[in-house]
C-alpha positions as CSV (number, residue, x, y, z in Angstrom):
1,X,117.7,113.5,102.0
2,X,119.1,112.9,98.4
3,X,116.8,111.5,95.7
4,X,118.4,109.9,92.5
5,X,116.2,109.7,89.4
6,X,117.5,107.1,87.2
7,X,116.3,107.1,83.5
8,X,116.8,103.8,82.2
9,X,115.3,104.1,78.8
10,X,112.8,105.9,76.6
11,X,110.3,104.4,74.2
12,X,108.2,105.8,71.4
13,X,104.7,104.0,71.7
14,X,102.6,106.7,69.5
15,X,104.1,110.0,69.3
16,X,102.5,112.3,66.5
17,X,105.7,114.0,65.6
18,X,109.2,113.4,64.8
19,X,111.7,115.6,66.3
20,X,114.4,116.0,69.1
21,X,113.0,115.0,72.6
22,X,114.4,115.1,76.2
23,X,113.1,114.7,79.8
24,X,113.1,117.5,82.2
25,X,112.7,117.1,86.0
26,X,112.0,119.2,89.0
27,X,111.5,118.1,92.7
28,X,109.9,119.7,95.5
29,X,107.6,119.8,98.4
30,X,104.6,121.9,99.1
31,X,104.4,124.3,102.2
32,X,101.1,126.0,102.0
33,X,101.3,128.1,98.9
34,X,105.1,127.8,98.5
35,X,107.1,125.2,96.6
36,X,110.3,124.5,98.3
37,X,112.7,123.3,95.7
38,X,115.1,120.4,95.8
39,X,118.5,121.4,94.6
40,X,120.1,119.5,91.9
41,X,123.5,118.2,93.3
42,X,124.9,116.3,90.3
43,X,124.2,113.8,87.5
44,X,125.7,110.5,86.3
45,X,126.2,108.9,83.1
46,X,128.5,106.3,81.4
47,X,131.4,107.7,79.8
48,X,131.3,107.3,76.0
49,X,133.3,104.5,74.5
50,X,136.8,104.9,73.3
51,X,136.8,106.0,69.7
52,X,138.3,103.4,67.3
53,X,140.0,104.2,64.2
54,X,137.5,104.3,61.5
55,X,137.9,104.3,57.8
56,X,135.5,107.3,57.2
57,X,134.0,110.0,59.7
58,X,131.4,108.6,61.7
59,X,127.8,109.8,61.9
60,X,126.6,111.7,64.9
61,X,124.8,109.4,67.7
62,X,121.1,110.5,67.2
63,X,120.4,109.1,70.6
64,X,122.8,111.4,72.3
65,X,122.9,114.7,70.8
66,X,122.8,116.9,73.8
67,X,124.3,115.5,76.9
68,X,122.5,115.4,80.3
69,X,122.9,118.6,82.1
70,X,121.4,120.8,85.0
71,X,120.0,124.1,84.9
72,X,120.8,125.8,88.1
73,X,118.7,128.9,88.1
74,X,115.6,126.6,87.4
75,X,116.6,123.7,89.8
76,X,116.1,121.1,87.0
77,X,117.7,118.1,85.7
78,X,117.5,117.1,82.2
79,X,118.4,113.9,80.4
80,X,120.3,113.5,77.4
81,X,118.4,114.8,73.9
82,X,117.6,112.3,71.5
83,X,116.1,112.1,67.9
84,X,112.7,110.2,67.4
85,X,111.9,109.2,64.0
86,X,110.4,105.9,64.0
87,X,107.3,104.3,65.9
88,X,108.5,101.9,68.7
89,X,111.7,103.5,68.6
90,X,113.8,102.9,71.9
91,X,116.6,104.9,73.4
92,X,118.8,103.8,76.1
93,X,119.3,106.7,78.4
94,X,120.9,105.4,81.6
95,X,121.2,109.0,83.1
96,X,121.1,109.6,86.6
97,X,120.0,113.0,88.2
98,X,120.6,113.6,92.0
99,X,118.5,116.0,94.3
100,X,119.1,117.1,97.4
101,X,116.3,118.4,100.0
102,X,116.2,119.1,103.6
103,X,113.4,117.9,105.6
104,X,112.2,118.8,109.2
105,X,111.8,116.3,112.0
106,X,107.9,116.9,112.0
107,X,107.8,116.4,108.1
108,X,109.5,113.1,108.3
109,X,107.4,111.7,111.0
110,X,104.4,112.8,109.4
111,X,105.4,111.5,106.0
112,X,105.0,114.7,104.1
113,X,105.7,113.5,100.4
114,X,107.8,115.1,97.8
115,X,106.5,115.8,94.4
116,X,108.3,115.2,91.0
117,X,107.6,116.7,87.7
118,X,108.6,115.3,84.6
119,X,108.4,117.4,81.4
120,X,108.6,115.9,78.1
121,X,110.6,118.4,75.9
122,X,110.1,118.7,72.2
123,X,111.9,120.5,69.5
124,X,110.4,120.9,66.1
125,X,112.7,120.1,63.4
126,X,110.7,121.6,60.3
127,X,112.9,124.5,60.0
128,X,115.9,122.5,59.8
129,X,114.6,120.4,56.9
130,X,112.9,117.7,59.0
131,X,114.3,115.0,61.2
132,X,116.3,113.2,58.6
133,X,118.2,115.9,57.4
134,X,118.8,117.2,60.8
135,X,120.2,113.8,61.8
136,X,122.9,114.1,59.1
137,X,123.9,117.8,60.3
138,X,122.8,118.4,63.7
139,X,122.4,122.2,64.4
140,X,122.0,122.2,68.2
141,X,122.6,125.9,68.8
142,X,119.3,127.1,67.0
143,X,117.2,124.3,68.4
144,X,114.4,125.4,70.7
145,X,112.5,123.1,73.2
146,X,109.1,123.5,74.6
147,X,107.4,121.2,77.1
148,X,104.5,119.4,75.4
149,X,103.3,117.1,78.2
150,X,103.8,116.8,81.9
151,X,103.6,113.9,84.6
152,X,103.6,114.4,88.3
153,X,104.5,111.8,90.9
154,X,104.0,111.9,94.6
155,X,107.1,110.3,96.4
156,X,106.5,108.9,99.9
157,X,108.9,108.1,102.6
158,X,111.9,109.5,100.7
159,X,113.7,109.9,104.2
160,X,113.6,106.0,105.0
161,X,115.2,105.1,101.8
162,X,113.2,103.8,98.9
163,X,114.2,101.9,95.7
164,X,110.9,102.0,93.2
165,X,110.3,101.5,89.7
166,X,108.0,103.7,87.9
167,X,107.2,104.1,84.4
168,X,106.4,107.6,83.1
169,X,103.6,107.5,80.7
170,X,102.8,110.6,79.2
171,X,99.0,111.6,77.9
172,X,97.3,110.1,75.1
173,X,98.5,112.7,72.4
174,X,102.1,112.0,73.3
175,X,101.9,108.2,74.2
176,X,105.4,107.3,75.2
177,X,107.2,105.8,78.2
178,X,110.2,106.6,80.0
179,X,111.4,103.9,82.7
180,X,112.5,105.5,85.7
181,X,113.7,104.2,88.9
182,X,113.7,106.3,92.0
183,X,116.2,105.8,94.8
184,X,116.4,107.8,98.0
185,X,118.7,107.9,101.2
186,X,118.8,109.9,104.3
187,X,122.4,111.4,104.2
188,X,123.1,113.6,107.0
189,X,121.7,115.8,109.7
190,X,122.5,119.5,109.4
191,X,122.6,122.3,111.9
192,X,121.8,125.7,110.0
193,X,122.9,129.1,111.2
194,X,120.8,132.0,110.2
195,X,122.2,134.5,107.6
196,X,120.8,137.7,107.2
197,X,119.1,137.6,103.6
198,X,116.2,138.4,101.7
199,X,113.7,135.6,100.2
200,X,111.5,135.9,97.2
201,X,107.8,135.1,98.1
202,X,107.2,132.8,95.1
203,X,110.1,130.3,94.7
204,X,112.2,129.0,97.7
205,X,114.6,126.2,98.0
206,X,114.1,123.7,100.9
207,X,117.5,124.5,102.3
208,X,117.8,128.2,101.9
209,X,114.3,129.8,101.5
210,X,115.6,131.7,98.3
211,X,116.0,131.0,94.6
212,X,117.9,127.7,93.8
213,X,121.6,127.6,92.8
214,X,124.1,124.9,92.8
215,X,125.6,126.6,95.7
216,X,122.5,126.0,97.6
217,X,123.4,122.4,98.3
218,X,125.8,123.4,101.4
219,X,123.5,126.2,102.6
220,X,120.1,126.3,104.2
221,X,117.5,127.4,106.8
222,X,118.8,128.2,110.4
223,X,118.1,127.3,113.9
224,X,115.4,128.6,115.7
225,X,115.2,132.3,117.1
226,X,117.5,132.5,120.3
227,X,114.3,133.2,122.5
228,X,113.1,129.7,121.5
229,X,115.7,127.7,123.5
230,X,113.7,127.0,126.5
231,X,113.2,123.2,125.8
232,X,116.4,121.0,126.1
233,X,114.9,117.7,125.3
234,X,115.8,115.4,122.6
235,X,112.7,116.4,120.8
236,X,113.8,119.8,120.8
237,X,117.2,119.0,119.8
238,X,115.6,117.0,116.8
239,X,113.8,119.9,115.7
240,X,116.6,122.2,116.0
241,X,119.2,120.0,113.9
242,X,116.6,118.5,111.2
243,X,114.6,121.6,110.7
244,X,114.8,124.9,109.1
245,X,113.4,128.2,110.0
246,X,109.4,127.7,110.1
247,X,108.8,131.0,111.6
248,X,109.8,133.0,108.5
249,X,106.7,134.9,107.0
250,X,105.2,134.0,103.5
251,X,103.5,137.1,102.6
252,X,104.3,140.0,100.8
253,X,106.8,140.5,98.0
254,X,109.9,139.5,100.1
255,X,110.5,138.2,103.6
256,X,113.4,139.5,105.6
257,X,115.1,137.3,108.1
258,X,116.8,138.8,111.2
259,X,120.5,138.1,112.1
260,X,120.7,136.1,115.5
261,X,123.9,135.4,117.4
262,X,125.5,132.1,116.1
263,X,124.5,129.0,118.2
264,X,127.0,126.4,118.8
265,X,125.8,122.9,118.6
266,X,126.3,122.4,122.6
267,X,123.7,125.4,122.9
268,X,121.5,124.0,120.4
269,X,121.4,120.5,122.1
270,X,121.3,121.6,125.9
271,X,120.0,125.3,125.5
272,X,120.1,127.4,128.8
273,X,120.7,123.9,130.8
274,X,124.2,124.0,131.9
275,X,125.8,122.7,134.9
276,X,123.5,119.7,135.1
277,X,124.6,116.5,137.0
278,X,126.4,113.6,135.3
279,X,123.3,111.4,135.5
280,X,121.0,114.1,133.7
281,X,123.5,114.8,131.1
282,X,123.8,111.0,130.2
283,X,120.1,110.5,130.0
284,X,120.0,113.5,127.7
285,X,122.8,112.1,125.6
286,X,121.2,108.8,125.3
287,X,118.2,110.4,123.9
288,X,120.2,112.3,121.4
289,X,121.7,109.1,120.1
290,X,118.3,107.5,119.8
291,X,117.0,110.5,118.0
292,X,119.6,111.2,115.6
293,X,122.5,108.7,115.5
294,X,120.4,105.5,115.3
295,X,118.3,106.9,112.5
296,X,121.5,107.5,110.2
297,X,122.6,103.9,111.4
298,X,119.3,102.4,110.2
299,X,119.7,104.3,106.9
300,X,123.2,103.1,106.4
301,X,122.0,99.3,107.3
302,X,119.4,99.5,104.7
303,X,121.3,101.1,102.2
304,X,124.2,98.6,102.7
305,X,121.8,95.6,102.3
306,X,120.4,97.0,99.1
307,X,123.9,97.5,97.7
308,X,125.0,93.8,98.5
309,X,121.7,92.7,97.2
310,X,122.0,94.2,93.8
311,X,125.7,93.3,93.5
312,X,124.9,89.8,94.1
313,X,121.6,89.7,92.0
314,X,122.5,92.2,88.8
315,X,126.2,91.8,88.3
316,X,127.9,89.0,86.5
317,X,131.0,87.2,88.0
318,X,133.1,89.1,85.3
319,X,131.5,92.6,86.5
320,X,132.2,91.7,90.3
321,X,135.8,90.9,89.4
322,X,136.0,94.0,87.4
323,X,134.6,96.2,90.3
324,X,136.5,94.6,92.9
325,X,136.8,97.1,95.9
326,X,133.9,99.1,94.4
327,X,131.5,96.4,95.3
328,X,132.6,96.0,99.0
329,X,131.1,97.6,101.8
330,X,133.1,100.1,103.8
331,X,134.8,98.7,106.9
332,X,134.6,102.1,108.7
333,X,133.2,101.3,112.2
334,X,130.3,102.9,113.6
335,X,131.2,102.5,117.4
336,X,128.0,103.2,119.3
337,X,124.5,102.5,119.6
338,X,122.9,100.2,117.1
339,X,126.0,100.0,115.2
340,X,127.8,97.5,117.4
341,X,126.0,94.7,119.2
342,X,127.6,92.8,122.2
343,X,128.3,89.4,121.7
344,X,125.2,87.1,122.6
345,X,122.8,89.9,121.9
346,X,120.3,90.1,118.9
347,X,118.5,93.0,117.6
348,X,115.4,92.5,119.7
349,X,117.4,92.1,123.0
350,X,119.4,95.3,122.4
351,X,116.2,97.1,121.8
352,X,114.6,95.9,124.8
353,X,117.7,96.9,126.8
354,X,118.0,100.3,125.4
355,X,114.3,100.9,126.1
356,X,114.8,99.6,129.6
357,X,117.7,102.1,129.9
358,X,115.6,105.0,128.9
359,X,112.3,104.3,130.5
360,X,113.1,102.5,133.6
361,X,116.4,104.0,134.3
362,X,118.3,100.7,133.7
363,X,121.8,100.9,132.3
364,X,121.7,99.8,128.6
365,X,124.3,98.6,126.4
366,X,124.4,102.3,124.7
367,X,124.8,103.8,128.0
368,X,127.8,101.6,128.8
369,X,129.4,102.6,125.5
370,X,128.7,106.0,125.9
371,X,130.2,106.1,129.5
372,X,133.4,104.4,128.0
373,X,133.7,106.9,125.3
374,X,132.8,110.0,127.0
375,X,134.9,109.3,130.4
376,X,134.2,110.4,133.9
377,X,134.6,114.2,133.3
378,X,131.7,114.5,130.9
379,X,130.7,118.0,130.0
380,X,128.3,119.3,127.3
381,X,131.0,120.1,125.0
382,X,132.6,116.8,124.9
383,X,129.0,115.3,124.6
384,X,128.4,117.6,121.6
385,X,131.7,117.0,120.0
386,X,131.2,113.2,120.3
387,X,127.9,113.4,119.0
388,X,128.9,115.5,115.8
389,X,131.8,113.1,115.3
390,X,129.6,110.0,115.3
391,X,127.1,111.6,113.0
392,X,129.8,112.6,110.7
393,X,131.1,109.0,110.6
394,X,127.7,107.5,109.8
395,X,127.1,110.2,107.2
396,X,130.5,109.4,105.7
397,X,129.8,105.8,105.5
398,X,126.4,106.3,104.0
399,X,127.7,108.7,101.1
400,X,130.4,106.3,100.4
401,X,128.0,103.5,99.9
402,X,125.4,105.8,98.1
403,X,128.1,106.5,95.5
404,X,129.2,103.1,95.1
405,X,125.4,102.0,94.6
406,X,124.8,104.5,91.9
407,X,128.0,103.4,90.2
408,X,126.9,99.8,90.3
409,X,123.1,100.9,89.0
410,X,124.7,102.8,86.3
411,X,126.5,99.7,85.0
412,X,123.5,97.3,85.6
413,X,120.8,99.8,84.6
414,X,118.5,97.2,82.7
415,X,119.0,94.5,85.6
416,X,118.0,96.9,88.2
417,X,115.0,98.3,86.5
418,X,113.8,94.8,85.6
419,X,114.4,93.8,89.3
420,X,112.0,96.5,90.8
421,X,109.7,96.1,87.9
422,X,108.2,92.8,89.0
423,X,107.2,94.1,92.5
424,X,105.7,97.3,90.7
425,X,103.5,95.0,88.5
426,X,102.1,93.1,91.3
427,X,101.2,96.4,93.4
428,X,99.7,98.3,90.3
429,X,97.5,95.1,89.9
430,X,96.3,95.3,93.3
431,X,95.6,98.9,92.9
432,X,93.2,98.2,90.2
433,X,92.2,95.0,91.6
434,X,90.0,97.0,94.3
435,X,87.5,97.7,91.6
436,X,87.0,94.2,90.4
437,X,84.5,91.9,91.8
438,X,84.5,88.2,91.0
439,X,81.3,86.5,90.9
440,X,81.0,83.0,91.9
441,X,82.1,80.4,89.2
442,X,79.1,78.8,87.4
443,X,79.0,75.6,85.3
444,X,76.5,76.4,82.6
445,X,77.8,79.0,80.2
446,X,74.5,79.2,78.0
447,X,71.9,80.1,80.5
448,X,71.9,83.7,82.2
449,X,70.9,84.7,85.7
450,X,68.0,87.2,85.9
451,X,69.6,89.9,84.0
452,X,67.4,92.7,85.5
453,X,68.2,91.4,89.0
454,X,71.8,91.3,88.0
455,X,71.9,94.6,86.6
456,X,70.7,96.2,89.9
457,X,72.9,94.2,92.0
458,X,75.7,95.3,90.0
459,X,74.8,99.0,90.2
460,X,74.1,98.8,93.9
461,X,77.5,97.3,94.6
462,X,79.1,100.0,92.4
463,X,77.5,102.7,94.4
464,X,78.5,101.1,97.6
465,X,82.2,100.9,96.5
466,X,82.5,104.3,95.1
467,X,80.7,106.0,98.3
468,X,83.2,104.0,100.5
469,X,86.0,105.7,102.1
470,X,88.7,103.5,100.5
471,X,89.4,101.4,103.6
472,X,89.8,98.4,101.5
473,X,92.3,99.9,99.1
474,X,96.0,98.6,99.4
475,X,98.7,101.0,100.5
476,X,99.5,103.5,97.8
477,X,102.7,103.2,95.8
478,X,105.8,104.7,97.4
479,X,106.1,106.6,93.9
480,X,102.5,107.3,92.7
481,X,101.5,108.6,89.2
482,X,99.1,111.3,90.1
483,X,97.1,110.6,86.9
484,X,97.4,106.9,86.6
485,X,94.7,105.7,88.9
486,X,91.6,107.9,89.3
487,X,89.7,108.6,92.5
488,X,87.8,105.5,93.8
489,X,84.4,107.4,93.1
490,X,85.2,108.0,89.5
491,X,86.4,104.5,88.6
492,X,84.7,101.9,86.4
493,X,83.7,98.9,88.3
494,X,84.3,95.6,86.7
495,X,82.5,92.2,87.4
496,X,83.9,89.0,86.2
497,X,82.0,85.7,85.7
498,X,84.1,82.5,85.0
499,X,83.0,79.0,84.3
500,X,83.9,75.4,85.3
501,X,84.7,72.9,82.8
502,X,83.1,69.4,82.8
503,X,84.0,67.4,85.8
504,X,86.2,70.4,87.2
505,X,85.6,71.3,90.9
506,X,87.9,74.4,90.9
507,X,88.6,77.0,88.4
508,X,92.5,77.1,87.8
509,X,94.0,80.4,86.8
510,X,97.8,81.4,86.6
511,X,99.0,83.6,89.4
512,X,99.4,87.4,88.6
513,X,103.3,86.5,89.1
514,X,103.2,83.5,86.6
515,X,101.4,85.8,83.9
516,X,103.1,89.3,84.7
517,X,104.3,91.3,81.5
518,X,107.9,91.0,82.8
519,X,107.7,87.0,83.3
520,X,109.5,84.9,80.6
521,X,107.3,83.8,77.8
522,X,106.0,80.3,77.7
523,X,106.3,80.1,73.8
524,X,108.6,81.1,70.9
525,X,107.9,83.8,68.4
526,X,105.9,87.1,68.8
527,X,102.4,87.6,69.8
528,X,100.3,89.5,67.0
529,X,97.2,91.4,68.2
530,X,94.5,92.3,65.5
531,X,92.5,94.9,66.7
532,X,89.1,95.6,64.9
533,X,86.8,98.8,64.8
534,X,83.1,98.6,64.4
535,X,80.5,100.1,62.2
536,X,81.5,103.5,60.6
537,X,84.6,103.4,62.5
538,X,88.5,103.3,61.6
539,X,91.6,102.1,62.9
540,X,92.3,105.2,65.0
541,X,89.1,104.1,67.4
542,X,91.6,101.2,68.7
543,X,94.4,103.3,69.2
544,X,94.2,103.7,72.9
545,X,93.7,100.0,73.5
546,X,96.6,99.1,71.2
547,X,98.8,101.9,73.2
548,X,97.9,100.4,76.4
549,X,98.8,96.9,75.3
550,X,102.1,98.0,73.8
551,X,103.0,99.8,77.0
552,X,103.3,96.5,78.9
553,X,103.9,94.3,76.2
554,X,106.7,95.9,74.1
555,X,107.7,92.5,72.5
556,X,104.1,92.2,70.9
557,X,103.3,93.5,67.5
558,X,100.0,95.0,66.5
559,X,97.7,95.3,63.5
560,X,95.0,98.0,63.8
561,X,92.7,96.9,60.9
562,X,92.1,99.5,58.0
563,X,90.7,96.9,55.4
564,X,87.1,98.0,55.9
565,X,87.3,101.6,57.0
566,X,85.4,102.9,54.0
567,X,83.1,99.6,53.8
568,X,81.3,99.0,56.9
569,X,77.8,99.6,55.3
570,X,78.1,96.4,53.2
571,X,78.0,92.6,53.7
572,X,79.6,91.2,56.8
573,X,80.7,88.4,55.1
574,X,82.7,90.6,52.5
575,X,84.4,92.5,55.4
576,X,85.7,89.3,57.1
577,X,87.3,88.3,53.8
578,X,89.1,91.5,53.6
579,X,90.1,91.3,57.2
580,X,91.3,87.8,56.6
581,X,93.3,88.9,53.7
582,X,94.8,91.8,55.7
583,X,96.0,89.4,58.5
584,X,97.4,86.9,56.2
585,X,99.3,89.7,54.4
586,X,100.3,91.1,57.6
587,X,101.7,87.9,58.9
588,X,103.6,87.2,55.7
589,X,105.4,90.5,56.0
590,X,105.9,90.6,59.7
591,X,105.9,87.0,61.0
592,X,107.6,84.9,58.4
593,X,108.2,81.3,58.7
594,X,107.7,80.3,62.3
595,X,108.0,83.8,63.8
596,X,104.5,83.7,64.8
597,X,104.0,82.8,68.4
598,X,100.5,83.6,69.2
599,X,97.6,85.4,67.4
600,X,94.8,87.3,69.2
601,X,91.9,89.4,68.3
602,X,90.5,92.4,70.1
603,X,87.2,94.0,68.7
604,X,85.0,96.6,69.6
605,X,81.2,96.7,68.8
606,X,80.3,95.1,65.3
607,X,84.0,94.5,64.6
608,X,83.6,91.2,66.7
609,X,81.1,90.1,64.0
610,X,83.7,90.9,61.2
611,X,86.4,88.9,63.2
612,X,84.0,85.8,63.5
613,X,83.2,86.1,59.7
614,X,86.9,86.0,59.1
615,X,88.0,83.2,61.5
616,X,87.0,80.2,59.0
617,X,89.4,81.8,56.5
618,X,92.1,81.7,59.0
619,X,92.1,78.1,59.9
620,X,95.6,77.7,59.0
621,X,96.6,79.7,62.0
622,X,94.1,77.9,64.4
623,X,97.1,76.5,66.4
624,X,98.4,79.8,67.1
625,X,95.0,81.5,68.4
626,X,95.0,82.7,71.9
627,X,92.7,85.3,72.9
628,X,89.4,86.5,71.4
629,X,88.1,89.4,73.4
630,X,85.2,91.8,72.4
631,X,83.9,95.0,73.7
632,X,80.1,95.3,73.4
633,X,79.6,93.2,70.4
634,X,76.2,92.2,69.4
635,X,76.8,88.5,69.0
636,X,73.0,87.8,68.5
637,X,72.1,91.0,66.7
638,X,70.3,94.0,67.8
639,X,66.9,93.0,69.6
640,X,63.7,94.9,68.3
641,X,61.6,93.8,70.8
642,X,62.0,97.1,73.1
643,X,60.7,100.4,72.3
644,X,63.3,102.8,72.8
645,X,64.7,105.8,71.6
646,X,67.8,104.0,70.2
647,X,65.7,101.3,68.5
648,X,63.5,104.0,66.9
649,X,66.5,105.7,65.5
650,X,68.1,102.3,64.5
651,X,64.7,101.6,62.4
652,X,64.7,105.0,60.7
653,X,68.6,104.5,59.9
654,X,68.0,101.2,58.5
655,X,65.1,102.3,56.3
656,X,66.9,105.2,55.0
657,X,70.4,104.0,54.4
658,X,69.2,100.6,52.8
659,X,72.4,99.5,54.4
660,X,73.0,95.4,54.1
661,X,75.1,95.6,57.4
662,X,72.3,97.1,59.4
663,X,69.7,94.5,57.9
664,X,71.9,91.7,58.9
665,X,72.5,92.7,62.5
666,X,68.8,93.2,63.0
667,X,68.4,89.7,61.2
668,X,66.0,91.1,58.5
669,X,68.2,90.1,55.5
670,X,66.2,87.1,55.0
671,X,62.5,86.0,55.5
672,X,63.7,82.9,57.2
673,X,65.5,83.6,60.5
674,X,67.6,80.3,60.0
675,X,68.7,81.6,56.7
676,X,69.9,85.1,58.1
677,X,73.7,86.1,58.3
678,X,73.9,86.0,61.9
679,X,72.3,82.5,62.3
680,X,74.6,81.0,59.8
681,X,77.6,82.8,61.5
682,X,76.7,81.1,64.8
683,X,77.2,77.7,63.1
684,X,80.5,78.7,61.6
685,X,83.8,77.4,63.2
686,X,86.3,79.8,64.7
687,X,85.6,80.5,68.5
688,X,86.8,76.9,69.4
689,X,90.2,77.7,68.1
690,X,91.0,80.2,71.0
691,X,92.5,79.4,74.5
692,X,90.7,82.3,75.8
693,X,87.1,83.9,74.9
694,X,86.3,87.0,76.8
695,X,83.0,89.1,76.2
696,X,82.8,92.5,77.8
697,X,79.6,94.2,78.1
698,X,77.8,97.0,79.8
699,X,74.1,97.2,81.1
700,X,73.8,101.0,80.0
701,X,75.0,100.3,76.6
702,X,72.1,100.0,74.3
703,X,74.2,100.0,71.1
704,X,75.4,96.5,72.1
705,X,72.3,95.1,74.1
706,X,73.5,93.2,77.3
707,X,72.2,89.7,76.5
708,X,73.5,90.0,72.8
709,X,77.0,90.8,74.0
710,X,77.0,88.1,76.5
711,X,75.6,85.6,74.1
712,X,73.7,83.9,76.7
713,X,70.1,82.5,77.0
714,X,67.6,85.1,78.9
715,X,64.6,84.2,80.9
716,X,62.4,87.1,79.5
717,X,62.8,85.7,75.8
718,X,59.9,83.2,76.8
719,X,57.4,85.7,75.6
720,X,59.1,86.5,72.1
721,X,58.5,84.9,68.9
722,X,61.9,84.5,68.1
723,X,63.0,82.9,71.3
724,X,63.9,79.6,69.6
725,X,65.8,81.2,67.0
726,X,68.0,82.9,69.9
727,X,68.3,79.9,71.9
728,X,69.5,78.0,68.8
729,X,72.2,80.6,68.1
730,X,73.6,80.6,71.7
731,X,73.7,76.9,71.7
732,X,75.6,77.0,68.3
733,X,78.2,79.8,69.5
734,X,79.1,77.8,72.5
735,X,78.4,74.1,71.3
736,X,82.4,73.1,70.7
737,X,84.0,75.6,73.5
738,X,85.0,74.5,76.7
739,X,83.2,76.4,79.5
740,X,86.6,77.0,81.5
741,X,88.0,78.9,78.6
742,X,85.0,81.4,78.9
743,X,85.0,85.0,80.7
744,X,82.4,87.3,80.8
745,X,82.8,90.9,82.2
746,X,80.1,93.4,82.9
747,X,81.3,97.2,83.4
748,X,79.7,99.9,85.5
749,X,80.9,103.2,84.1
750,X,80.7,106.2,86.1
751,X,79.1,108.7,83.5
752,X,78.4,111.9,85.4
753,X,77.0,113.8,82.3
754,X,73.2,113.6,81.7
755,X,73.3,114.3,77.9
756,X,71.6,112.7,74.8
757,X,74.4,110.2,74.2
758,X,74.0,109.2,77.8
759,X,70.1,108.8,77.6
760,X,70.2,106.6,74.3
761,X,73.1,104.4,75.6
762,X,75.8,105.7,73.3
763,X,78.1,107.2,76.0
764,X,78.8,103.6,77.4
765,X,79.5,102.3,74.1
766,X,82.2,105.0,73.4
767,X,83.5,104.4,76.9
768,X,84.9,101.1,75.8
769,X,87.2,103.1,73.3
770,X,88.0,106.2,75.6
771,X,88.3,105.0,79.1
772,X,91.7,104.0,79.8
773,X,91.2,102.8,83.4
774,X,89.1,99.9,82.0
775,X,91.8,99.1,79.6
776,X,94.2,99.1,82.6
777,X,92.3,97.3,84.7
778,X,92.0,94.4,82.3
779,X,95.6,94.4,81.1
780,X,97.2,94.5,84.7
781,X,94.7,92.0,86.2
782,X,94.1,89.6,83.4
783,X,97.7,89.1,82.0
784,X,97.0,85.5,81.2
785,X,94.8,87.0,78.3
786,X,97.4,88.9,76.7
787,X,100.9,87.2,77.8
């Protein structure tokens, strides 16, 4: 099997350090405690453009300082090295690394996966005077790289031929993405003759059982021991041809393989059974062809279909004219089995006829073709020679089409990546969608259900889902990021509540395909996201949310507010003024004229109140406002009716700090409740400007009370003195907002630690800033909020 890793581009989202970077890859499969390494067999890159006469010496290409290369003794492929100096800097790589690995028949049938490691390699340029000076005079010889982050992927069904898009996203301290497309093809069957050699116990290649070198591409494990030749069925032949030596030991410092008498293909296929009658030989031959040759024909057919598809879809007419013969399928004929179909028969009838020939003794189309090719005087040697010839013929055709495909993909890398990205977006949304429950749509956006019963129902459903065996989960991705989607029992569970508009009978939502990140935009200009932190926070709090949005929406721009980092103790109204001025200045600098397409706000905790305070001052952009999303924001303030450790601590903090902000959120800043800041804020304009209003809450979060974060009227308020005030505030907030624009989310986090933070409700509050799965769940499955 050959696997091609096509790195289309690299984008810096939030790397902490300027410097020289490249990507280093290795491919292997695990067998017990051994890693059987795939051998890098080559790499492809577009040749540099012809140098044109220039009036002065040109500067070096900072995105191509060291070319792509293979390190043979490590069995690794590395992309070109490039200099990263700026945020959101993008590098076009277009490097293809090719690996070959040999798989046994049982491994293919059992779907044994391959593992791909991608290392982010970094060279610190401080000793060279920094990135800018290094860029002017690169000193590559003294540059030392080290791995700073690693991602591991599981590749399934590589022997059946896959073409999958898979972004490589590194950890939160090295937040960057490399767009990777993985292709694979079954190239050939190999018969191995055992050499006498010593193999190390730690590292083996899948083909030789020893340390990997470039020469290992054409060498590998051997046939089984001579004493194992008792079987002569097609299954035995499949094992002999496809598998290496599985009997070699794995313990000790080294394993020594013994020298056996070399077996010919005839002996391998038929073993000690010689002198069989013609009928028995033909039955065996037909089985061999079904077992081996038909697999290659299927591989060839799938590859040619893919090749023609990308030529038709991804190449322009000018490119097709330039490629000419390079985009045509080979006319090399595969003369037996599934390769040729008698006239008047389709695939199903041929398959039925062949099965009848094998199982019922009938004369199938394949049998008739073989009898014509082999002649009346058939022998084991003639059969082996014909099978070897046909397998080599199919392998040659596959190799030719494979190289043509790689050549086309090299010249249409962005188009191929964009084509495959669409299906990846849909499948990854389905993976996250397992953890989302959609409640029945309601008509009343103001009145709440029994929140105690809601909390208990959501907790019960979350426990049931986490305890399930995952039967409801969709098929895993063929190229799966091992760290992207956590285990089902560790995921947060999301509950969605939507609402009907007046006179509506059904809630209309864009499909995932229509609002996918790669879908064309329905508006002109850029989408500006303003992310606002909460009490005693800073812009760094919103970094992970911003990075995950930037990952899927590279065309968007982001403002992580800093105007209130040192002033969260004061008046919320003043904070709103500072935020509004910051937004206006940013738009003037980065979105002049008509460049602003949409304006959205994402806020955590009390940051949502600051945004609401700023909205009346931003009315000039009301036609651009798109999504307002808050995470655990106390829109109705912090209720003081419950006796809890958090409320006790909050009361002490308010008395000690004498903070105006704390007085405002507890509605004690004025003796008359209707003159408090939060009550006046509920009557202010702003939320009606948005196309979508999404409120995210968590029952376990006492820093943002559940009812307050959802801004709805609760039944248990009936016994409170301030119940009329709270009811009026809720009615004021939703008075001018159409219900179909409102979404409420309740999150059930999996918090295994039983510490003080969890006890006082702070752990759930912080999870909204640190839990990337909930961010990805929202961004992937609710693209209409962010597109």
